[in-house]
PDB file of N, CA, C and O in Angstrom, chain B, residues numbered from 101:
ATOM      1  N   MET B 101       6.643  -9.646  -4.156  1.00  0.00           N
ATOM      2  CA  MET B 101       7.832  -9.457  -4.940  1.00  0.00           C
ATOM      3  C   MET B 101       8.498  -8.166  -4.520  1.00  0.00           C
ATOM      4  O   MET B 101       7.836  -7.201  -4.137  1.00  0.00           O
ATOM      5  N   VAL B 102       9.775  -8.162  -4.594  1.00  0.00           N
ATOM      6  CA  VAL B 102      10.542  -6.994  -4.208  1.00  0.00           C
ATOM      7  C   VAL B 102      11.319  -6.510  -5.427  1.00  0.00           C
ATOM      8  O   VAL B 102      12.063  -7.276  -6.041  1.00  0.00           O
ATOM      9  N   PHE B 103      11.145  -5.240  -5.773  1.00  0.00           N
ATOM     10  CA  PHE B 103      11.845  -4.623  -6.893  1.00  0.00           C
ATOM     11  C   PHE B 103      12.587  -3.392  -6.401  1.00  0.00           C
ATOM     12  O   PHE B 103      12.056  -2.624  -5.600  1.00  0.00           O
ATOM     13  N   ASP B 104      13.793  -3.204  -6.869  1.00  0.00           N
ATOM     14  CA  ASP B 104      14.547  -1.982  -6.594  1.00  0.00           C
ATOM     15  C   ASP B 104      14.493  -1.569  -5.124  1.00  0.00           C
ATOM     16  O   ASP B 104      14.282  -0.397  -4.813  1.00  0.00           O
ATOM     17  N   SER B 105      14.681  -2.523  -4.231  1.00  0.00           N
ATOM     18  CA  SER B 105      14.596  -2.221  -2.802  1.00  0.00           C
ATOM     19  C   SER B 105      15.901  -2.481  -2.073  1.00  0.00           C
ATOM     20  O   SER B 105      15.915  -2.631  -0.851  1.00  0.00           O
ATOM     21  N   GLY B 106      16.986  -2.534  -2.808  1.00  0.00           N
ATOM     22  CA  GLY B 106      18.272  -2.805  -2.194  1.00  0.00           C
ATOM     23  C   GLY B 106      18.770  -4.171  -2.577  1.00  0.00           C
ATOM     24  O   GLY B 106      18.136  -4.903  -3.338  1.00  0.00           O
ATOM     25  N   ASP B 107      19.927  -4.498  -2.030  1.00  0.00           N
ATOM     26  CA  ASP B 107      20.473  -5.810  -2.359  1.00  0.00           C
ATOM     27  C   ASP B 107      19.777  -6.882  -1.512  1.00  0.00           C
ATOM     28  O   ASP B 107      19.127  -6.554  -0.520  1.00  0.00           O
ATOM     29  N   PRO B 108      19.907  -8.160  -1.894  1.00  0.00           N
ATOM     30  CA  PRO B 108      19.198  -9.219  -1.177  1.00  0.00           C
ATOM     31  C   PRO B 108      19.444  -9.246   0.328  1.00  0.00           C
ATOM     32  O   PRO B 108      18.533  -9.557   1.095  1.00  0.00           O
ATOM     33  N   GLU B 109      20.660  -8.925   0.761  1.00  0.00           N
ATOM     34  CA  GLU B 109      20.949  -8.926   2.199  1.00  0.00           C
ATOM     35  C   GLU B 109      20.134  -7.852   2.929  1.00  0.00           C
ATOM     36  O   GLU B 109      19.621  -8.099   4.020  1.00  0.00           O
ATOM     37  N   GLU B 110      20.014  -6.668   2.332  1.00  0.00           N
ATOM     38  CA  GLU B 110      19.207  -5.600   2.944  1.00  0.00           C
ATOM     39  C   GLU B 110      17.742  -6.015   3.032  1.00  0.00           C
ATOM     40  O   GLU B 110      17.070  -5.750   4.029  1.00  0.00           O
ATOM     41  N   ILE B 111      17.264  -6.657   1.994  1.00  0.00           N
ATOM     42  CA  ILE B 111      15.867  -7.100   1.976  1.00  0.00           C
ATOM     43  C   ILE B 111      15.640  -8.147   3.064  1.00  0.00           C
ATOM     44  O   ILE B 111      14.639  -8.089   3.779  1.00  0.00           O
ATOM     45  N   LEU B 112      16.560  -9.102   3.195  1.00  0.00           N
ATOM     46  CA  LEU B 112      16.440 -10.115   4.250  1.00  0.00           C
ATOM     47  C   LEU B 112      16.476  -9.486   5.635  1.00  0.00           C
ATOM     48  O   LEU B 112      15.727  -9.895   6.522  1.00  0.00           O
ATOM     49  N   ASP B 113      17.339  -8.493   5.826  1.00  0.00           N
ATOM     50  CA  ASP B 113      17.389  -7.791   7.116  1.00  0.00           C
ATOM     51  C   ASP B 113      16.045  -7.142   7.430  1.00  0.00           C
ATOM     52  O   ASP B 113      15.578  -7.213   8.567  1.00  0.00           O
ATOM     53  N   PHE B 114      15.413  -6.503   6.430  1.00  0.00           N
ATOM     54  CA  PHE B 114      14.108  -5.869   6.609  1.00  0.00           C
ATOM     55  C   PHE B 114      13.058  -6.914   6.979  1.00  0.00           C
ATOM     56  O   PHE B 114      12.269  -6.712   7.902  1.00  0.00           O
ATOM     57  N   ILE B 115      13.054  -8.027   6.256  1.00  0.00           N
ATOM     58  CA  ILE B 115      12.078  -9.091   6.505  1.00  0.00           C
ATOM     59  C   ILE B 115      12.227  -9.634   7.922  1.00  0.00           C
ATOM     60  O   ILE B 115      11.234  -9.848   8.617  1.00  0.00           O
ATOM     61  N   HIS B 116      13.463  -9.856   8.348  1.00  0.00           N
ATOM     62  CA  HIS B 116      13.694 -10.361   9.704  1.00  0.00           C
ATOM     63  C   HIS B 116      13.346  -9.319  10.762  1.00  0.00           C
ATOM     64  O   HIS B 116      12.749  -9.654  11.785  1.00  0.00           O
ATOM     65  N   HIS B 117      13.713  -8.067  10.529  1.00  0.00           N
ATOM     66  CA  HIS B 117      13.438  -6.998  11.497  1.00  0.00           C
ATOM     67  C   HIS B 117      11.937  -6.842  11.741  1.00  0.00           C
ATOM     68  O   HIS B 117      11.499  -6.702  12.882  1.00  0.00           O
ATOM     69  N   TYR B 118      11.149  -6.867  10.652  1.00  0.00           N
ATOM     70  CA  TYR B 118       9.697  -6.670  10.774  1.00  0.00           C
ATOM     71  C   TYR B 118       8.937  -7.989  10.909  1.00  0.00           C
ATOM     72  O   TYR B 118       7.706  -8.006  10.923  1.00  0.00           O
ATOM     73  N   LYS B 119       9.683  -9.095  11.010  1.00  0.00           N
ATOM     74  CA  LYS B 119       9.100 -10.417  11.234  1.00  0.00           C
ATOM     75  C   LYS B 119       8.000 -10.736  10.217  1.00  0.00           C
ATOM     76  O   LYS B 119       6.917 -11.201  10.574  1.00  0.00           O
ATOM     77  N   ILE B 120       8.301 -10.477   8.958  1.00  0.00           N
ATOM     78  CA  ILE B 120       7.352 -10.752   7.879  1.00  0.00           C
ATOM     79  C   ILE B 120       7.345 -12.263   7.664  1.00  0.00           C
ATOM     80  O   ILE B 120       8.360 -12.830   7.260  1.00  0.00           O
ATOM     81  N   PRO B 121       6.205 -12.930   7.930  1.00  0.00           N
ATOM     82  CA  PRO B 121       6.190 -14.387   7.931  1.00  0.00           C
ATOM     83  C   PRO B 121       5.943 -15.039   6.569  1.00  0.00           C
ATOM     84  O   PRO B 121       5.913 -16.266   6.479  1.00  0.00           O
ATOM     85  N   TYR B 122       5.770 -14.266   5.534  1.00  0.00           N
ATOM     86  CA  TYR B 122       5.469 -14.867   4.239  1.00  0.00           C
ATOM     87  C   TYR B 122       6.593 -14.605   3.254  1.00  0.00           C
ATOM     88  O   TYR B 122       7.409 -13.700   3.430  1.00  0.00           O
ATOM     89  N   ARG B 123       6.609 -15.418   2.219  1.00  0.00           N
ATOM     90  CA  ARG B 123       7.692 -15.429   1.238  1.00  0.00           C
ATOM     91  C   ARG B 123       7.748 -14.127   0.446  1.00  0.00           C
ATOM     92  O   ARG B 123       6.721 -13.558   0.076  1.00  0.00           O
ATOM     93  N   GLN B 124       8.961 -13.677   0.199  1.00  0.00           N
ATOM     94  CA  GLN B 124       9.223 -12.514  -0.633  1.00  0.00           C
ATOM     95  C   GLN B 124       9.970 -12.988  -1.874  1.00  0.00           C
ATOM     96  O   GLN B 124      10.861 -13.831  -1.776  1.00  0.00           O
ATOM     97  N   LEU B 125       9.619 -12.461  -3.023  1.00  0.00           N
ATOM     98  CA  LEU B 125      10.289 -12.817  -4.271  1.00  0.00           C
ATOM     99  C   LEU B 125      10.990 -11.599  -4.825  1.00  0.00           C
ATOM    100  O   LEU B 125      10.426 -10.505  -4.836  1.00  0.00           O
ATOM    101  N   LEU B 126      12.208 -11.775  -5.283  1.00  0.00           N
ATOM    102  CA  LEU B 126      12.927 -10.685  -5.933  1.00  0.00           C
ATOM    103  C   LEU B 126      12.517 -10.678  -7.395  1.00  0.00           C
ATOM    104  O   LEU B 126      12.625 -11.697  -8.079  1.00  0.00           O
ATOM    105  N   GLY B 127      12.046  -9.533  -7.879  1.00  0.00           N
ATOM    106  CA  GLY B 127      11.558  -9.436  -9.243  1.00  0.00           C
ATOM    107  C   GLY B 127      12.518  -8.709 -10.158  1.00  0.00           C
ATOM    108  O   GLY B 127      13.320  -7.886  -9.716  1.00  0.00           O
ATOM    109  N   ASN B 128      12.427  -9.028 -11.455  1.00  0.00           N
ATOM    110  CA  ASN B 128      13.220  -8.333 -12.468  1.00  0.00           C
ATOM    111  C   ASN B 128      12.279  -7.496 -13.345  1.00  0.00           C
ATOM    112  O   ASN B 128      11.076  -7.459 -13.089  1.00  0.00           O
ATOM    113  N   ASP B 129      12.802  -6.837 -14.358  1.00  0.00           N
ATOM    114  CA  ASP B 129      11.981  -5.958 -15.194  1.00  0.00           C
ATOM    115  C   ASP B 129      10.863  -6.703 -15.916  1.00  0.00           C
ATOM    116  O   ASP B 129       9.778  -6.150 -16.094  1.00  0.00           O
ATOM    117  N   ASP B 130      11.106  -7.952 -16.338  1.00  0.00           N
ATOM    118  CA  ASP B 130      10.059  -8.725 -17.011  1.00  0.00           C
ATOM    119  C   ASP B 130       8.879  -8.982 -16.080  1.00  0.00           C
ATOM    120  O   ASP B 130       7.722  -8.857 -16.480  1.00  0.00           O
ATOM    121  N   ILE B 131       9.182  -9.340 -14.836  1.00  0.00           N
ATOM    122  CA  ILE B 131       8.129  -9.580 -13.850  1.00  0.00           C
ATOM    123  C   ILE B 131       7.414  -8.271 -13.529  1.00  0.00           C
ATOM    124  O   ILE B 131       6.192  -8.248 -13.379  1.00  0.00           O
ATOM    125  N   LEU B 132       8.167  -7.192 -13.425  1.00  0.00           N
ATOM    126  CA  LEU B 132       7.598  -5.871 -13.167  1.00  0.00           C
ATOM    127  C   LEU B 132       6.538  -5.541 -14.213  1.00  0.00           C
ATOM    128  O   LEU B 132       5.449  -5.085 -13.864  1.00  0.00           O
ATOM    129  N   ASP B 133       6.841  -5.764 -15.486  1.00  0.00           N
ATOM    130  CA  ASP B 133       5.888  -5.501 -16.562  1.00  0.00           C
ATOM    131  C   ASP B 133       4.714  -6.475 -16.522  1.00  0.00           C
ATOM    132  O   ASP B 133       3.568  -6.065 -16.702  1.00  0.00           O
ATOM    133  N   LEU B 134       4.984  -7.758 -16.287  1.00  0.00           N
ATOM    134  CA  LEU B 134       3.945  -8.779 -16.262  1.00  0.00           C
ATOM    135  C   LEU B 134       2.879  -8.477 -15.212  1.00  0.00           C
ATOM    136  O   LEU B 134       1.687  -8.639 -15.472  1.00  0.00           O
ATOM    137  N   TYR B 135       3.303  -8.041 -14.036  1.00  0.00           N
ATOM    138  CA  TYR B 135       2.366  -7.741 -12.949  1.00  0.00           C
ATOM    139  C   TYR B 135       1.907  -6.285 -12.934  1.00  0.00           C
ATOM    140  O   TYR B 135       1.202  -5.856 -12.021  1.00  0.00           O
ATOM    141  N   ARG B 136       2.313  -5.537 -13.947  1.00  0.00           N
ATOM    142  CA  ARG B 136       1.969  -4.111 -14.037  1.00  0.00           C
ATOM    143  C   ARG B 136       2.295  -3.394 -12.724  1.00  0.00           C
ATOM    144  O   ARG B 136       1.483  -2.639 -12.189  1.00  0.00           O
ATOM    145  N   ALA B 137       3.486  -3.648 -12.232  1.00  0.00           N
ATOM    146  CA  ALA B 137       3.920  -3.060 -10.966  1.00  0.00           C
ATOM    147  C   ALA B 137       4.714  -1.793 -11.188  1.00  0.00           C
ATOM    148  O   ALA B 137       5.310  -1.266 -10.248  1.00  0.00           O
ATOM    149  N   ASN B 138       4.737  -1.297 -12.402  1.00  0.00           N
ATOM    150  CA  ASN B 138       5.532  -0.110 -12.716  1.00  0.00           C
ATOM    151  C   ASN B 138       4.730   1.182 -12.613  1.00  0.00           C
ATOM    152  O   ASN B 138       5.135   2.209 -13.159  1.00  0.00           O
ATOM    153  N   GLN B 139       3.600   1.140 -11.923  1.00  0.00           N
ATOM    154  CA  GLN B 139       2.765   2.328 -11.764  1.00  0.00           C
ATOM    155  C   GLN B 139       3.213   3.185 -10.594  1.00  0.00           C
ATOM    156  O   GLN B 139       2.796   4.338 -10.478  1.00  0.00           O
ATOM    157  N   GLY B 140       4.037   2.653  -9.745  1.00  0.00           N
ATOM    158  CA  GLY B 140       4.532   3.393  -8.585  1.00  0.00           C
ATOM    159  C   GLY B 140       5.117   2.443  -7.568  1.00  0.00           C
ATOM    160  O   GLY B 140       4.816   1.249  -7.560  1.00  0.00           O
ATOM    161  N   PHE B 141       5.951   2.984  -6.718  1.00  0.00           N
ATOM    162  CA  PHE B 141       6.586   2.171  -5.687  1.00  0.00           C
ATOM    163  C   PHE B 141       6.224   2.722  -4.327  1.00  0.00           C
ATOM    164  O   PHE B 141       6.114   3.941  -4.190  1.00  0.00           O
ATOM    165  N   PRO B 142       6.039   1.918  -3.340  1.00  0.00           N
ATOM    166  CA  PRO B 142       6.016   0.474  -3.481  1.00  0.00           C
ATOM    167  C   PRO B 142       4.658  -0.004  -3.992  1.00  0.00           C
ATOM    168  O   PRO B 142       3.633   0.610  -3.698  1.00  0.00           O
ATOM    169  N   THR B 143       4.649  -1.074  -4.739  1.00  0.00           N
ATOM    170  CA  THR B 143       3.432  -1.795  -5.082  1.00  0.00           C
ATOM    171  C   THR B 143       3.576  -3.159  -4.426  1.00  0.00           C
ATOM    172  O   THR B 143       4.539  -3.881  -4.682  1.00  0.00           O
ATOM    173  N   THR B 144       2.624  -3.504  -3.589  1.00  0.00           N
ATOM    174  CA  THR B 144       2.696  -4.732  -2.814  1.00  0.00           C
ATOM    175  C   THR B 144       1.597  -5.674  -3.281  1.00  0.00           C
ATOM    176  O   THR B 144       0.437  -5.277  -3.398  1.00  0.00           O
ATOM    177  N   PHE B 145       1.966  -6.925  -3.548  1.00  0.00           N
ATOM    178  CA  PHE B 145       1.030  -7.938  -4.001  1.00  0.00           C
ATOM    179  C   PHE B 145       0.917  -9.051  -2.974  1.00  0.00           C
ATOM    180  O   PHE B 145       1.879  -9.375  -2.277  1.00  0.00           O
ATOM    181  N   VAL B 146      -0.266  -9.626  -2.892  1.00  0.00           N
ATOM    182  CA  VAL B 146      -0.457 -10.896  -2.211  1.00  0.00           C
ATOM    183  C   VAL B 146      -0.871 -11.856  -3.314  1.00  0.00           C
ATOM    184  O   VAL B 146      -1.901 -11.666  -3.961  1.00  0.00           O
ATOM    185  N   ILE B 147      -0.059 -12.890  -3.523  1.00  0.00           N
ATOM    186  CA  ILE B 147      -0.289 -13.863  -4.584  1.00  0.00           C
ATOM    187  C   ILE B 147      -0.459 -15.226  -3.936  1.00  0.00           C
ATOM    188  O   ILE B 147       0.393 -15.667  -3.165  1.00  0.00           O
ATOM    189  N   ASP B 148      -1.574 -15.896  -4.256  1.00  0.00           N
ATOM    190  CA  ASP B 148      -1.815 -17.195  -3.623  1.00  0.00           C
ATOM    191  C   ASP B 148      -0.987 -18.297  -4.275  1.00  0.00           C
ATOM    192  O   ASP B 148      -0.280 -18.059  -5.254  1.00  0.00           O
ATOM    193  N   GLY B 149      -1.082 -19.490  -3.728  1.00  0.00           N
ATOM    194  CA  GLY B 149      -0.304 -20.623  -4.208  1.00  0.00           C
ATOM    195  C   GLY B 149      -0.583 -20.996  -5.651  1.00  0.00           C
ATOM    196  O   GLY B 149       0.244 -21.642  -6.294  1.00  0.00           O
ATOM    197  N   GLY B 150      -1.743 -20.595  -6.172  1.00  0.00           N
ATOM    198  CA  GLY B 150      -2.091 -20.865  -7.565  1.00  0.00           C
ATOM    199  C   GLY B 150      -1.656 -19.774  -8.515  1.00  0.00           C
ATOM    200  O   GLY B 150      -1.885 -19.872  -9.720  1.00  0.00           O
ATOM    201  N   GLY B 151      -1.023 -18.724  -7.983  1.00  0.00           N
ATOM    202  CA  GLY B 151      -0.540 -17.630  -8.820  1.00  0.00           C
ATOM    203  C   GLY B 151      -1.534 -16.503  -9.035  1.00  0.00           C
ATOM    204  O   GLY B 151      -1.260 -15.579  -9.801  1.00  0.00           O
ATOM    205  N   THR B 152      -2.689 -16.562  -8.371  1.00  0.00           N
ATOM    206  CA  THR B 152      -3.701 -15.517  -8.491  1.00  0.00           C
ATOM    207  C   THR B 152      -3.358 -14.337  -7.589  1.00  0.00           C
ATOM    208  O   THR B 152      -3.042 -14.517  -6.413  1.00  0.00           O
ATOM    209  N   ILE B 153      -3.420 -13.143  -8.140  1.00  0.00           N
ATOM    210  CA  ILE B 153      -3.193 -11.935  -7.331  1.00  0.00           C
ATOM    211  C   ILE B 153      -4.420 -11.724  -6.459  1.00  0.00           C
ATOM    212  O   ILE B 153      -5.515 -11.494  -6.972  1.00  0.00           O
ATOM    213  N   ARG B 154      -4.248 -11.798  -5.160  1.00  0.00           N
ATOM    214  CA  ARG B 154      -5.344 -11.611  -4.200  1.00  0.00           C
ATOM    215  C   ARG B 154      -5.476 -10.169  -3.752  1.00  0.00           C
ATOM    216  O   ARG B 154      -6.551  -9.735  -3.339  1.00  0.00           O
ATOM    217  N   SER B 155      -4.373  -9.424  -3.834  1.00  0.00           N
ATOM    218  CA  SER B 155      -4.385  -8.038  -3.363  1.00  0.00           C
ATOM    219  C   SER B 155      -3.244  -7.295  -4.043  1.00  0.00           C
ATOM    220  O   SER B 155      -2.158  -7.840  -4.240  1.00  0.00           O
ATOM    221  N   ARG B 156      -3.511  -6.027  -4.400  1.00  0.00           N
ATOM    222  CA  ARG B 156      -2.478  -5.151  -4.948  1.00  0.00           C
ATOM    223  C   ARG B 156      -2.622  -3.819  -4.216  1.00  0.00           C
ATOM    224  O   ARG B 156      -3.693  -3.213  -4.219  1.00  0.00           O
ATOM    225  N   THR B 157      -1.542  -3.373  -3.593  1.00  0.00           N
ATOM    226  CA  THR B 157      -1.562  -2.123  -2.843  1.00  0.00           C
ATOM    227  C   THR B 157      -0.493  -1.206  -3.400  1.00  0.00           C
ATOM    228  O   THR B 157       0.689  -1.548  -3.404  1.00  0.00           O
ATOM    229  N   LEU B 158      -0.905  -0.055  -3.864  1.00  0.00           N
ATOM    230  CA  LEU B 158       0.025   0.937  -4.396  1.00  0.00           C
ATOM    231  C   LEU B 158       0.347   1.943  -3.302  1.00  0.00           C
ATOM    232  O   LEU B 158      -0.555   2.513  -2.687  1.00  0.00           O
ATOM    233  N   GLY B 159       1.628   2.156  -3.063  1.00  0.00           N
ATOM    234  CA  GLY B 159       2.043   3.120  -2.046  1.00  0.00           C
ATOM    235  C   GLY B 159       2.026   2.506  -0.660  1.00  0.00           C
ATOM    236  O   GLY B 159       2.114   1.290  -0.495  1.00  0.00           O
ATOM    237  N   SER B 160       1.911   3.373   0.325  1.00  0.00           N
ATOM    238  CA  SER B 160       1.902   2.938   1.724  1.00  0.00           C
ATOM    239  C   SER B 160       0.762   3.596   2.482  1.00  0.00           C
ATOM    240  O   SER B 160       0.996   4.469   3.317  1.00  0.00           O
ATOM    241  N   PRO B 161      -0.480   3.184   2.197  1.00  0.00           N
ATOM    242  CA  PRO B 161      -1.604   3.760   2.935  1.00  0.00           C
ATOM    243  C   PRO B 161      -1.518   3.406   4.422  1.00  0.00           C
ATOM    244  O   PRO B 161      -0.804   2.475   4.794  1.00  0.00           O
ATOM    245  N   PRO B 162      -2.228   4.131   5.262  1.00  0.00           N
ATOM    246  CA  PRO B 162      -2.103   3.961   6.716  1.00  0.00           C
ATOM    247  C   PRO B 162      -2.296   2.536   7.229  1.00  0.00           C
ATOM    248  O   PRO B 162      -1.591   2.124   8.150  1.00  0.00           O
ATOM    249  N   ASN B 163      -3.216   1.785   6.669  1.00  0.00           N
ATOM    250  CA  ASN B 163      -3.476   0.429   7.166  1.00  0.00           C
ATOM    251  C   ASN B 163      -2.897  -0.645   6.250  1.00  0.00           C
ATOM    252  O   ASN B 163      -3.430  -1.752   6.165  1.00  0.00           O
ATOM    253  N   LYS B 164      -1.817  -0.317   5.575  1.00  0.00           N
ATOM    254  CA  LYS B 164      -1.245  -1.220   4.571  1.00  0.00           C
ATOM    255  C   LYS B 164      -0.988  -2.621   5.120  1.00  0.00           C
ATOM    256  O   LYS B 164      -1.472  -3.599   4.551  1.00  0.00           O
ATOM    257  N   PHE B 165      -0.244  -2.734   6.201  1.00  0.00           N
ATOM    258  CA  PHE B 165       0.135  -4.054   6.690  1.00  0.00           C
ATOM    259  C   PHE B 165      -1.068  -4.819   7.237  1.00  0.00           C
ATOM    260  O   PHE B 165      -1.112  -6.046   7.157  1.00  0.00           O
ATOM    261  N   LYS B 166      -2.026  -4.110   7.783  1.00  0.00           N
ATOM    262  CA  LYS B 166      -3.246  -4.763   8.271  1.00  0.00           C
ATOM    263  C   LYS B 166      -4.036  -5.343   7.098  1.00  0.00           C
ATOM    264  O   LYS B 166      -4.522  -6.471   7.177  1.00  0.00           O
ATOM    265  N   SER B 167      -4.166  -4.582   6.016  1.00  0.00           N
ATOM    266  CA  SER B 167      -4.924  -5.073   4.863  1.00  0.00           C
ATOM    267  C   SER B 167      -4.168  -6.190   4.145  1.00  0.00           C
ATOM    268  O   SER B 167      -4.786  -7.122   3.631  1.00  0.00           O
ATOM    269  N   ILE B 168      -2.846  -6.104   4.105  1.00  0.00           N
ATOM    270  CA  ILE B 168      -2.056  -7.181   3.501  1.00  0.00           C
ATOM    271  C   ILE B 168      -2.230  -8.460   4.310  1.00  0.00           C
ATOM    272  O   ILE B 168      -2.428  -9.532   3.740  1.00  0.00           O
ATOM    273  N   GLN B 169      -2.157  -8.356   5.619  1.00  0.00           N
ATOM    274  CA  GLN B 169      -2.322  -9.536   6.459  1.00  0.00           C
ATOM    275  C   GLN B 169      -3.711 -10.144   6.269  1.00  0.00           C
ATOM    276  O   GLN B 169      -3.852 -11.367   6.244  1.00  0.00           O
ATOM    277  N   ALA B 170      -4.733  -9.306   6.136  1.00  0.00           N
ATOM    278  CA  ALA B 170      -6.091  -9.816   5.899  1.00  0.00           C
ATOM    279  C   ALA B 170      -6.158 -10.579   4.573  1.00  0.00           C
ATOM    280  O   ALA B 170      -6.800 -11.627   4.491  1.00  0.00           O
ATOM    281  N   ALA B 171      -5.497 -10.056   3.537  1.00  0.00           N
ATOM    282  CA  ALA B 171      -5.475 -10.736   2.233  1.00  0.00           C
ATOM    283  C   ALA B 171      -4.726 -12.057   2.319  1.00  0.00           C
ATOM    284  O   ALA B 171      -5.139 -13.044   1.710  1.00  0.00           O
ATOM    285  N   VAL B 172      -3.629 -12.086   3.067  1.00  0.00           N
ATOM    286  CA  VAL B 172      -2.864 -13.327   3.268  1.00  0.00           C
ATOM    287  C   VAL B 172      -3.734 -14.346   4.013  1.00  0.00           C
ATOM    288  O   VAL B 172      -3.808 -15.510   3.621  1.00  0.00           O
ATOM    289  N   ASP B 173      -4.379 -13.905   5.072  1.00  0.00           N
ATOM    290  CA  ASP B 173      -5.235 -14.800   5.856  1.00  0.00           C
ATOM    291  C   ASP B 173      -6.364 -15.372   4.986  1.00  0.00           C
ATOM    292  O   ASP B 173      -6.689 -16.556   5.077  1.00  0.00           O
ATOM    293  N   GLU B 174      -6.951 -14.523   4.148  1.00  0.00           N
ATOM    294  CA  GLU B 174      -8.027 -14.959   3.253  1.00  0.00           C
ATOM    295  C   GLU B 174      -7.518 -15.983   2.235  1.00  0.00           C
ATOM    296  O   GLU B 174      -8.177 -16.989   1.975  1.00  0.00           O
ATOM    297  N   ALA B 175      -6.360 -15.723   1.671  1.00  0.00           N
ATOM    298  CA  ALA B 175      -5.779 -16.653   0.693  1.00  0.00           C
ATOM    299  C   ALA B 175      -5.459 -17.999   1.349  1.00  0.00           C
ATOM    300  O   ALA B 175      -5.699 -19.052   0.759  1.00  0.00           O
ATOM    301  N   LEU B 176      -4.923 -17.962   2.559  1.00  0.00           N
ATOM    302  CA  LEU B 176      -4.608 -19.204   3.265  1.00  0.00           C
ATOM    303  C   LEU B 176      -5.863 -19.976   3.612  1.00  0.00           C
ATOM    304  O   LEU B 176      -5.888 -21.202   3.499  1.00  0.00           O
ATOM    305  N   ALA B 177      -6.915 -19.272   4.036  1.00  0.00           N
ATOM    306  CA  ALA B 177      -8.176 -19.932   4.376  1.00  0.00           C
ATOM    307  C   ALA B 177      -8.800 -20.590   3.146  1.00  0.00           C
ATOM    308  O   ALA B 177      -9.383 -21.669   3.245  1.00  0.00           O
ATOM    309  N   ALA B 178      -8.679 -19.946   1.999  1.00  0.00           N
ATOM    310  CA  ALA B 178      -9.250 -20.482   0.768  1.00  0.00           C
ATOM    311  C   ALA B 178      -8.513 -21.742   0.308  1.00  0.00           C
ATOM    312  O   ALA B 178      -9.090 -22.602  -0.358  1.00  0.00           O
ATOM    313  N   SER B 179      -7.231 -21.840   0.670  1.00  0.00           N
ATOM    314  CA  SER B 179      -6.446 -22.984   0.211  1.00  0.00           C
ATOM    315  C   SER B 179      -6.573 -24.200   1.118  1.00  0.00           C
ATOM    316  O   SER B 179      -6.116 -25.289   0.771  1.00  0.00           O
ATOM    317  N   SER B 180      -7.198 -24.012   2.290  1.00  0.00           N
ATOM    318  CA  SER B 180      -7.298 -25.171   3.192  1.00  0.00           C
ATOM    319  C   SER B 180      -8.595 -25.902   3.044  1.00  0.00           C
ATOM    320  O   SER B 180      -8.825 -26.896   3.733  1.00  0.00           O
TER     321      SER B 180
END
């Protein structure tokens, strides 16, 4: 989910530039509270097809994208 990260066109440009292959959702304040994502930005989630949060990353640690990709790969493997 993407919160307070610019307008939808800017977000799409970022996704295309970094070739992010998975779906991004634009969130509102209700979703922000529901997922407890108001502890800091960025907070990055990997959510599987069943709606289960597989990974939550607060901030931008050094291996952020590597760990996110591992969580995505794990979620995809579990669903097959």
